[in-house]
Steps between C-alpha positions, in 0.01 A plus 500: 500500500449333166175389349558132585488582875163685456336241285210312668557120493314209653687206657378151592708387798497170695678531842669194662626473847335594840220692333179358655371560845738800557283794392652503136181583319403794731852639500484477118173697492642765733814539287300507176270764636791711618671478163181551294517147346208298385434127480431204725668242727385166618626186683526191293434137602870414474618745772598763239359843454393631160480861405424707200621860552489805269696816506848643439781239505690672785173530713448122457855432610460728800172310587687173511767647712238630757318163510833314566633752749227401759541254770402137428473532125794338323479504116748224384421519132271659245370415154430827312366566161363820329152470387250736327398809693123525616412855415169471700657403827485764790610337815687222669313229688546177701331203328381189680539158330 
């Protein structure tokens, strides 16, 4: 495994599709906890879900696969951008808006 795969990154992601009212945020928390990722997830007013997630790139990809593999959730599109890492963050939580 090369250094790029072990590097900790932080992604800001907006999810589009059937992502509210289907257990998306709690599935995200479960996946994040299982993969050792940190960050947060929240529903937005426009029926999207926004997340900031931090960890290894492959673990973040795996988290998204796990969320989308569940029943009812249907991620149609994502806007993703890399943002600065938060060195103080220690957990993943569900935010209310």
